[in-house]
N, C-alpha and C positions, 0 to 999 in steps of 0.2 A: 456202367450203370450205377455202381456204387459211388463213383465220383460225382455223378449228377445228384444223387440223393444227398451226399455229403455237402455239396455246394448249396443245395436247397435248404438244408438245415442251418448251415452257417448264415445264409442270407436271411432266413426268417429270424434267427436269434439276433442278428445284427440290426435288423429292421425294428424289432421290438425294443432293443436296448436304446437305439438312437431316438426312436419315437418317445420313449419314456423320458429320456434325458431332455429332449426338445420340449416336451410338455412341462417339465419342471422348470426349465429355463424360461419358458413363456410366462408361467405363473410368477416366477421371481422378477421378471422384467416389469410386469404390470403391478407388482406389489402385493400380491395375495398368496396365501399359502394353501396348497391343495391338501385336502383332508376329507374326513367324513363329517357330513353334517349331522348334528345331533337334533333330534326332534324333541320339542318340549310341548307336552300336552297340557295346556293351561286349564283344561277342564278336569284333569285328573285330580283325585282326592289329594288335598294338601295335608301333610302330616308335619309333626314337629321336627322330624328328622330332615325333611326336605325344605323346611322354612328357613330362609336366609334373609335377614334384615340388614340393610346397609346403613341406615341412619339411626334407627332406634336401638338403644342399649337396654335390652330387657333380659331379665333372668329367665332362662329357658325352662327351668323347673316350674316357675309361676305360670307358664303357658300350657302346662300339661292338661289342665281340666277345661280348656277352652274348646268350643265347638269348631268344626271346620269353617263355618261361616265367619266366626270371630277371628280365626287365623287369617282367612282371606282379607278381612277388613283391616287387620293389622298390617298385612303386606301392602294393601293399597295406601294406607296412611304412610307407611314407610316410603313408597314410591313418590307420594306427593311431597313429603318432607325433603326427599332427594331433589326434586324439581325446585323447591323453594331455596335450598342451599346452593344449588347450581346458579340460580338467579342472584343470590347474595354474592357468590364468588365472582360472577361476571361483573357485578358492580365494582367490586374491589379491584379487579384487573383494569377497569376503566378509570381507576383513581377517584372513584366516587365513594363517598362514605354513605353507606345505607342508613337512612333514618329509620329507627325502630319505632313503630307506633305502639300504642297501648295494646291493640289486638295482637300484634306480633309478640309483644312481651308476654301476655297472658298465654298465648299459644305455646311459646317456648317453655314456660313454666309448667303448663299441662303435660307437654311431651317429655320433659326432662325429669320432673319430680312427681307430679300427681299421677300420671299413667303408671309408672312403675309401682307406686304405693297402692294404687287401686288393684293392680294385678296381684300384688303380694297379699293384700287383704282378701281378695276374691279366692285366691288359692287356699289361704288358711280356712276361710269359711266353708268352702266346698269340701275340703278334706275333713274338717271337724264334723260337718253335717253329714258327710258320706258315712262316717263311723257311727253317728247317732241315729241315722235313718230319718233325719228331719229334712223332707224335701221342700217344704214351704220356704224355709230360709235360703235354701240352695237356689230355688227358682227366683226369689227376690234378688239374690246376689247376682244371678245371671242377667236379670232385667236391668239392674242398676249398671252393671258393667257395660251392657249393650248400649244403654243411653249415653254413657260417657264416651264410648267409641264413636257413636253416631255424632255426638256434639263435636268431638275433635275433628272428625272427617268433614263436617259441615264448615267448621272454622277454617280448615285448610282450603276447602273449595272456594270459600269467599275470599280468602287472602290471595289465592292464585288468580282468581278472576280480577281482583283489584290490581294485582301486578300486571296482568295482561292489559287492562284498561289504561294504566299509567304508561306503559311502553307504547301503546297505540296513540295515546295523547301526545307523547314526545315526538312520534313520527309525524303526526299531523302538524305540530308546531314547526318542525323542521321543514316540512313541505311548504307550509304557508310562508316561512321565512324565505326559502329559495324562490318561490313563485313571486313574492313581492319584490325581489330584486332583479327579476328578469326584464321588466319593462323600463 
């Protein structure tokens, strides 16, 4: 009887071991790594500690006094800038020199110079006025910063729409060219 129990235990352990090794070998063969999925709640409150910007280089201290809505807007702007840079990189890999329009130049200037300056000025104003108790200037500073963020996001949206239209037009031209040579 004890021999049968021993054989049962050894068989069970061996089955689990081989099953686990087979599962890992299967994942390795198809090119994925098994692991724990991490859930990201995009509706969770965004804080400065959890904010990670890929393209925008901003001083984290200047972001301390921003509202959650403004932090989310900065994150959206950063994602749109990332899409724009990916498009520029794709052009360079195709050995095409991207022509920079005035709108792109102004947008780059706003993102690289003016936005960090505005955030620094906003931070200084809100800290000074927080100590003085002057809420009118603080509200005006928040409104001005919000209008600048809205302006930048609208410019990015227009630029990305323009890029999409240009790429779609290139596809139309190629299709027309190919169709014209079929007959």
